[in-house]
C-alpha positions in Angstrom: 131.1 145.6 113.9 128.2 146.5 111.8 129.5 144.5 108.7 130.2 141.4 110.9 126.6 141.6 112.2 125.4 141.9 108.8 127.4 138.8 107.7 126.2 136.8 110.6 122.5 137.9 109.9 123.0 136.9 106.2 124.4 133.5 107.1 121.6 132.9 109.5 118.9 133.9 107.0 120.5 131.7 104.4 120.7 128.8 106.7 117.0 129.4 107.7 116.0 129.6 104.0 117.7 126.4 103.2 116.1 124.6 106.2 112.7 126.0 105.2 113.0 124.9 101.6 113.8 121.4 102.8 111.0 121.3 105.4 108.6 122.1 102.4 109.6 119.2 100.3 107.1 116.6 99.4 107.2 113.4 101.5 107.2 110.1 99.6 106.1 107.0 101.5 105.4 103.4 100.6 101.9 102.2 101.7 99.5 99.3 101.4 97.1 99.8 98.5 93.5 98.8 98.7 94.0 96.0 96.1 96.9 94.6 98.1 94.9 94.8 101.3 92.1 92.8 99.6 94.4 90.2 98.3 95.9 89.7 101.7 92.6 89.4 103.4 91.5 86.9 100.8 94.5 84.8 101.2 94.5 84.7 105.0 90.8 83.8 105.2 91.1 81.2 102.5 94.2 79.6 104.2 92.4 79.6 107.6 89.3 78.0 105.8 91.3 75.2 104.6 91.9 74.2 108.3 88.4 74.8 109.4 89.2 78.2 111.2 86.8 81.1 110.8 88.8 84.3 111.2 88.6 88.0 110.9 91.5 89.9 109.2 92.4 93.6 109.6 95.1 95.5 107.5 96.5 98.7 108.8 98.7 100.9 106.7 102.0 102.5 107.3 100.5 105.0 110.0 98.7 102.1 111.7 95.4 103.2 110.6 92.9 100.6 109.4 93.1 100.3 105.7 90.7 97.4 105.1 88.9 94.7 107.3 86.8 91.8 106.9 84.8 89.8 109.8 84.6 86.3 108.5 81.4 84.3 108.6 80.7 82.7 111.9 83.4 84.7 113.8 82.9 86.0 117.3 82.1 89.7 117.7 85.6 90.4 119.5 87.6 89.1 116.6 87.3 92.6 114.7 88.9 94.6 117.4 91.3 92.0 118.5 92.6 91.6 114.8 92.9 95.3 114.7 95.1 95.5 117.8 97.2 92.6 116.4 97.7 94.5 113.2 98.5 97.7 115.2 101.0 96.0 117.4 102.8 94.4 114.4 103.0 97.8 112.8 104.0 99.8 115.9 106.7 97.3 117.0 107.7 96.3 113.5 107.8 92.7 114.5 105.3 89.9 114.7 103.1 89.7 117.6 104.6 86.4 118.6 108.0 88.0 118.8 106.5 90.9 120.7 105.0 88.3 123.2 108.3 86.7 123.6 110.0 90.0 124.3 107.3 91.0 126.9 107.8 87.8 128.7 111.0 89.2 130.2 110.1 91.1 133.3 112.3 94.1 132.2 110.2 94.6 129.2 106.8 94.1 130.7 106.3 98.0 130.6 105.9 97.7 126.8 102.4 96.4 127.3 101.4 99.8 128.6 101.3 101.2 125.1 97.8 101.7 124.3 96.3 99.1 121.8 99.2 96.6 121.8 98.7 93.0 122.6 101.1 90.2 123.2 99.4 87.4 121.4 100.2 85.8 117.9 98.3 86.9 114.7 99.9 90.2 113.9 102.6 90.4 111.1 104.2 93.5 109.6 103.9 93.9 105.7 107.3 94.9 104.3 108.3 96.1 100.9 112.0 96.2 100.1 112.8 96.1 103.8 110.5 99.1 104.7 107.3 98.3 106.9 104.4 99.6 104.9 101.5 98.1 107.1 100.6 95.1 109.0 98.0 92.3 109.0 96.1 91.0 112.1 94.1 87.8 112.1 91.8 86.7 115.0 89.6 83.7 115.3 91.7 80.6 114.9 92.3 78.5 118.1 95.6 80.1 119.1 97.7 83.1 118.1 100.3 81.0 116.4 97.5 79.6 114.0 96.3 83.1 113.3 99.9 84.1 112.4 100.2 81.2 109.9 97.0 82.6 108.1 98.4 86.1 108.3 101.7 84.9 106.7 99.7 83.0 104.0 97.9 86.3 103.3 101.1 88.2 102.8 102.3 85.4 100.6 99.7 86.2 98.1 101.4 89.5 97.2 105.0 88.6 97.7 106.0 89.4 94.2 104.5 93.0 94.8 106.7 93.5 98.0 110.2 92.9 96.5 
């Protein structure tokens, strides 16, 4: 019986050691670089400016934390926070905020709006690299969320070659 207990103890310690070794491994994640964030912001603002829209752009990283932001000239004060919430929603939901808006229009999904800091209005778009969401962009200030989204997509298009 003692030898059986020793064997079980040995197996348990070995399994624990293997699990502990795996738990200590370095985690490698893709994320939005500062240069990429700046390029997306510039692209989004330039695209909106062509159509006469003054916007604010916020980029969040893969954890939903603000990586970069720029409040455009002539924008209203609320646009900074609203753009952040759009970016956060797109990252959290891994979908555009227009898609999220459509999803929450169904009464059965209205509960999703209870998640802190999520908004159901266009202007937030996930940033994906090789199918992995590495962040999101939020745009606020154009007359309508769908127009904000067009600018966000234009910003992402400026770094499309880096996202393959």
